[in-house]
N, C-alpha and C positions, 0 to 999 in steps of 0.2 A: 503492499501501500503505499512506504513512505516513496518507492520509486515514482509511482504515477501524480503525488503530487507533483515532485520535482519537478516533471516533462511538465502539467497542467502552469506552474508558474514559470519554466523556459519558454513557452510558445509563444506571450507576448511580448518576450524579448527579441525572438527571432522573427518572430513578422516586422518589429520598428529595425533590428538591425536591414532585414533583406528590404523593407521600403526605400531606407537609408541610402542602399547601393543602387538598388534601382534610379533614383534620383538624380544622384551623380553621375552614372551612367548614361541618361538620354538627358541630362543637362547642354545644351548648345555648344560647339568650343566658342562661340565669340562671345556666352557668359561665364567662362569662365578665363582663369590668367594665362596669359600669352607665355610660354613658356622661355625662358632665354639662353642662346648661347653666347650672347659678347657680342655675337660677330654684326656683318654688317647687316642692315634691314631688319635686327633685332629688336627693335625699338617699336610702340604703335604706329608710328609717323611711317617708316619704311614698310608696315605691312597696307598702311591705306592708300600709298603711292603705288604698290604696286598690285595691290584689288584696282585701282582706275587704270593704269596700264593694259592690264588684260580682263577685265572684268572683273565680276564681284565674283569674292571666295563664297567656295561652296560647301560642304562636308568632307573631310577628306580633303579640303585645300585644293579640289582642281576644279580648273574653271576649262571651258567650251569657248573657241572664237569660231567665228564665221556662221553660215547661214545657210540649207536649203533651198529650196525651191521646188514644191511637186506640181506637176502639169496632167494632162490627159483627164483623168475620170474626177481626179481631183485637186484644183487649184489653188494653193497656198502656197508661203511662204512660213518656215518653221525656226526655229531658233531656241538655242535652249538658256535656262532661267535656273535662275538660283534655289538649289532645292533638287535638282533636276539630277537624275542620275549621270553620271559621266566615266563610265568604265570602256575602256579599250575592249574590244574584241567581243565573246560574247554578254558580257558587261551591256553592252551596248551602251547608246546614249537620249537620254528622254529629252524630249522639245514637245512647245510651245508650237500650235500654229495660229498665224493670223487668225483665223475664224475661231478660236476657242478649242481646240481637240488637241489633243495629245497622240506623239507617236514616237515611235522607238527604231533608232536603228542601230545596227548592227552589222560592222565590219571588220573582215580574217583578213590572217596575213598575207592570204590570198588571192587577195579584191573581192571574195566573195559576200551579197550583199544581202540583208534580210533584215524587212522593213513590216513592222504592224504599226495602227494603228487603232485607234478606239470609233475613228468617227463612222457614223453611218455608213456613209458610202462605200468606205474601204473596207467596217468590221467583220463585213461578211466572207472575207478569205481568210482572213486570220491573220495572213503575212504575205507579204511579196518576195520575192524571191530573185537574185537576177546576179550578175557576176560583171568584171570589169572597172573594177575603183582603184582608183589609182591612191597604190596607199604610203602614208610616210612613216615608216620603222625606226623607234627607236629603240638598239636594243634587245630587239625583236618582238617587237610590243605595238601594234599598229595604234599610233598616237594620234594619228590627223588619217582624212582621206577628202579623194578629191572623185566629185561623182558628176556626171553625165550620162547617167545608163536607164536603159529600162529594165523596170522588176516587175515581176508575173506574178497573179494571182494563185494562191495555191489550188485555189479551187473553182475557179471559173475562167480562171485564165486571161482576165481583164489585164492589160498594160498602165504602171504611173510611172511618170518617166520624175526619174530625184536632179538635176544638178544643181551644186555648190561644192562648198570647202566644210570639214569642220575641224579641228584642234583642240585637241586635249592639252591643259596644261597642267603639271604638277601631277599630284595624287599621289594613289599608293605605288602605280607603276612608275613613279619618277619621269612623265613626260616631260 
């Protein structure tokens, strides 16, 4: 019986500890104090100038420069926004369109392209695939690409044309 009482008393402490760890882990990096290595750009002024020169910083400190234009079955301009995914390769880059829709583009080292979107005009296919991207590799990581390519719908074969350049700066893969 003594063990049951001590376990009951330990439960509230465990819950509080778990909540505290969760709050720290979920606090955005911008709210946490910046680490300093004493080198150039270690001050907050350096961070501000870096953000203004390559766009706002995102989670993982990756930014994406450039835009894509889709034409054919869906005409829109697509750009990356703070808070969107900015991963090279299969992670993909999540984009917002000027029509208020979202899309995700994945480009692999071999130039293969996969585009998905929640836009009602596009979502029936699930994904659009193609080849021919001009890929910028940094340490074998596809950190940027230029498209002027058709991608084909997976279910109905409809064609969407994508044109533009996107480049990832920073992030976990040091693009």
